[in-house]
N, C-alpha and C positions, 0 to 999 in steps of 0.2 A: 729471508731476505726480501724474496720475489714474492712470497705466499704462494709457492707451488715448488712442487718437486720436480728437479732436473732428471733427465735421464743417466743412467749407470754408463754407458758407452762414452769413452773418452771424446771421440769424435762430436758424439751426439751433445755431449756435456756442454762442449767448447762451443757448439753451434747454438745451444740454448743460452748459454750464459752471455755470448756475444749480442745475441738479439735482444736480450733483456737490456743489457748497456746502452746498446744503439738506440733503443726506444727511450732510455731515460735522457741520452745524447740530445736527441731529437726535442723532446720537452724541454730540456733546458736552455737548447738554443732558440725555441719558441718564448721562453720566459725572458732572456736576456735583454732583447731592445728596451723592454719596459723599465727592467730592473736599471739599465744603463742611464735611465733619464734621471736617475736620482730620486724619483718620486714614488717609487716603488721598493720595497725591501727585496733582499737576497742577492744583491750585486757580488758581493764578496764570495758568498755560498756557491753562486752559480759559477765563478770563475774557478774556485777551488774543485767544484766536483767535475766540472770539464777537464781540469789538469790531471785528474786521477784516472778519467775514461779513457781519455786518448792514448795515452801510452799503452794500457793494455790492451786497446782494440789494436794497436800498432803490430802486436805479437800474431805472425799468420800460422804458426805451427801449435796444433793442439795443446801439446805437452808443456811448451814453452809459456802458452797463454794460461794454462791452468796453475802452473808453478807460480808465473807472476801474479796471478788472481789471488792464491793463498798467502804470497809474502806481503800482499797488501791489503791483508785481512783487516786490520785496524781504520784504516784510511777508507776503504769501501763499505763498513760497518758505519762509520760517521757518514759517508756519503749517502748512505740509505735513508738515514734519520734525515739529512738535511732535504733529501729530494721529495720525501713523502710531506713536509713541512710545505716546501716551495709548491708542491704539485696542488695540495690542499688549498693554499692560498689563491694560486692564480687560475684555478679551475672552480674554485667554489668561495673563497673569501674576497675575491678582489671586488665584485661590486659594493660589499659593505666598506671596504678601504676607500674606493672611491667616494662613496657618499659620505664617509667621515671626513676625508680631505676637503670636498667641496664645503660642507658644512661650517668646517673650521675657518675656511677662507672667508666664507660668507660673514661668520661673527667678529671676523678681524676689523670688519668697518666700524662696529661698535663696541669694540674692546674696551675700551676707557670706561664706558658706562657700564658693561656687563660685569666688569671687575669690582664695581662697587657692590655688587649683590653677591653675597658670600657662597649661595649654592652654585650660582652661575659660575663664579670665579674658581671654585674647587673642580667643577667639571671641565671647565675650558683647560684648566691645568693639566686633566687626568687626559684630555684627548691630545694635546701636545706629547705629553710622555709618549701616548700610544705611537702616534705618527714618526715620532724621532727613534722609537725603540728597534735595534737591529733587528731583532727578531718578534714581530708584534703579533703573531699567528695564534698564540693563547690569550690574546686579550682582547681580540676584537668582538668577543659575544657582548664587550660593554658598548659598544659603539652606538647602539640604536638608543638607549637608555641617557647617556650623554648627549647626544642629539636632541633628543625632547626635553630633556632639563633646560638647556641653555636656549633651545628654540623658542620655549615659552615665556622665557624672561625677555629675551631678545624682541619678541612680538609685542609684548607688553610696553617694553620702553619705545618702541617704534610707535605703537598706536597712542601712546601719551602725548609724545613730542608732535606726531603729525596732527593729532587733532588741533593743538595749540598753535602751530605753524599754518595751517590751513586757514584756522580763524582769523589769524593775524593777516594773512595775506588777503583773505577777502573782505576785511575791514579796509585794508588798504585799498583794494578794488573798487569799494562803495564809494570812499573819499574821493577817488579819480572821478568816478561817475558823477557824485555832487558838484565836483569843481566845473565839469563841463555842462551841468546843467545851469549853471549859473551865467554862460556865456554860450554865444550862437556861434558854432564850430562846424566846419565841413567834415565830412565822413572820413577824409583821410587823417587829419589831426585826432580825429575821435580813435581811429584805429591804432596810431601812433602812441597816443597814451594809454589805451586798455590793453591792446594786445599781448605786452610784454608781461602784464600783470596776469593775464589770462593763462598765459603760458608756464609762468612760473607757479599758479595754483594747479595746473594741470600734472606739473612734475612733482610737486608736492605730495600729490595725493596718492603716487605710486613709488615714492622714495623712500627706501628701506636703510638708507644711511643717517644717523641722527646728526653727523657732521654735515652732511649735504643738506638736510632739513634747517639747520642752522643758517648756512649759506644763503640757502633761497630766501629765507626771511629778511637777512640783511639785504640781499640783493634787491626784495620787493621794495625796501624803504628807499632804496636808491634809484629804483625806476620810478617810483612815485615823485621824488623830487625832481627827476628829470622830467616828467610829465606835468608838473605844476609850472615848471620854469618854461616849457611850451607854451601852456594855456596863457601864462603870463605876458609873454612875448605876443601872443596871438592879440590879447587885449590892446597892448600898447601900438599895435599896428595900425597906420592911418588906413581910411577907406580906400577901395580901388575905384580909380575914375574910369570912367566910360571913354571908349576910343572917340566917338561923335559928339559933337556939341549939342545936337538935340536931347542927348539922353543925360539926366543929372546923375551925378555920382551916387552910387549906393551906399545908402547910410547903415553904418553898423548898429545894431540896438545899442541902447545904454546899459552898461555893464557896470554891477555894484561890486565886484570882487575888487579887493585890495591885495596889494603885495603882501608875501609872506615873508615874516622873520622868524628864523629859529633860534630859541634859546635853550642853550644847554646848561643848568645850573652846576654839573660838575666843573665845569670850565671857569665858574667865576670863584673857586674856591683855590687859594695858594697852598694851604696846607693839606696833610693827607686825611687828617681827622678834625673835627670842630670839637674843643675841649673845653671852652668857657664860654660864658654869655657874651663876653665881648666879640668872641669868634663868629657866634651866632649873628650878632648885629651885623658886623661887617659884610657877612654873607648876604644876609637879606636887604641890607643897602644897597650892594651891588646889583642883587636880583631885581630889586624894585626900580633902581637907576636904569636898568637894560629895557625892562618892560615899559617903563614910562616913555623913553627915547623912542621905542619902536611905535607907540600908540601914537605919540604926538607927530610922528613922521606919517601917519596915516597908514600904517601896516598891521597887519593881525598876526597873532603872536602864536608860534606853535612850540609847546614846551616837548624836549626829548632829554 
């Protein structure tokens, strides 16, 4: 059981066995804090093992100890198997376990997208099975392969979505710059309009959550709307008058920018589907009317 022969003398044998059990007890107590968190396996096994060891070590007399040791043969043999599994895990396999847990938690950010891929979905399922297993010790050899499979799919999905989102935010940033070029603005207003979009672009280039990438794109549209509103308000602002009579008021340059009207065609449809030519005509008439009203009012139309 200890991979070592014990001495023949009763007292020496008792001391030998107690030393080995105390060594196990020390190791088990060192494993216990992590196991008690629930994030590592072996909590019940550690508690059961300690409950076997402590009563044995309480026997001070050699004869009583050895007699009790023999009576507890089956429990001690079970304890030996459990201890060697736990020892191997906490001293050798623990880094692999922690890597598997960290990877699985990271993949949860994009779980819905990953589950659309058959290979990634089955690998994610297996990772969960290992992490939820009461005794995962014999399964941890699979960890590296599972992490690699899901990681490759995950990186591909992130890269594809990131490229689209960053391109979209860059386009919105260019649109804001073009709006600013059409008017004469101070540095403060320019910063107010561009900096939030620049921050969103910087964040999107590092983002690994597809949901957060989508949110960044939506937020960028809202930020651009706010920037254009600021620019339009600036255009409508009257020129600043000088404090002294000798100095004429500062004339703002003539601005050709028109106020914006956002038209959302989907909001012009009453039904879920267009099913007849009459439905199409009604929709087109509403759209045409909305566009015409905006143009006649001197506005520029943006379709969304």
